[in-house]
C-alpha positions in Angstrom: 140.9 63.1 119.3 137.8 60.9 119.0 136.9 61.1 122.7 134.9 64.3 122.4 132.8 62.8 119.7 131.8 59.7 121.7 129.3 61.3 124.1 127.5 62.9 121.1 127.1 59.5 119.5 125.7 58.2 122.8 123.3 61.1 122.8 122.1 60.1 119.3 121.6 56.5 120.5 119.8 57.7 123.6 117.3 59.7 121.6 116.7 56.7 119.4 116.0 54.7 122.6 113.6 57.3 123.8 111.8 57.1 120.5 111.5 53.4 120.9 110.1 53.8 124.5 107.6 56.4 123.3 106.5 54.1 120.4 106.0 51.2 122.8 104.0 53.4 125.2 101.9 54.7 122.3 101.3 51.2 121.1 100.3 50.0 124.6 98.0 53.0 125.0 96.1 52.4 121.8 96.1 48.6 122.2 94.6 48.9 125.7 92.0 51.3 124.2 91.0 48.6 121.7 92.5 50.4 118.6 95.3 47.9 117.8 95.7 49.0 114.2 96.0 52.7 115.1 98.6 51.7 117.7 100.7 49.8 115.3 100.6 52.6 112.7 101.3 55.3 115.2 104.2 53.3 116.8 105.6 52.6 113.3 105.5 56.4 112.5 107.3 57.2 115.7 109.9 54.6 115.1 110.4 55.6 111.6 110.9 59.3 112.6 113.2 58.4 115.4 115.4 56.2 113.1 115.4 58.9 110.4 116.6 61.5 112.9 119.3 59.1 114.2 120.6 58.5 110.7 120.5 62.2 110.0 122.6 62.9 113.1 125.1 60.3 112.2 125.4 61.7 108.7 125.9 65.2 110.0 128.7 64.0 112.2 130.4 62.2 109.3 130.2 65.3 107.2 131.6 67.4 110.0 134.5 65.0 110.6 135.2 65.1 106.9 135.3 68.9 106.8 137.5 68.9 110.0 139.9 66.5 108.4 140.1 68.6 105.2 140.6 71.8 107.2 143.4 70.2 109.2 145.1 68.9 106.1 144.8 72.4 104.5 146.3 73.9 107.6 149.2 71.5 107.6 149.9 72.2 103.9 149.9 76.0 104.6 152.3 75.6 107.5 155.0 74.1 105.2 
């Protein structure tokens, strides 16, 4: 029953990894342009947003699993 959820969690991790890569690229771009501080700030904003989105996706999945479990339990009680 947990197998269908596993790829979705991988997708959340993959998007977090993409955020990390984008932040590194942004930092490298600004650092090569001589704006080191702006690169650090922009990369930190990207990383923060990516991590926030990752945590939000995990929380949504936890809530969905909880509702599914409650609905399944309710269905079992109604069958008796």
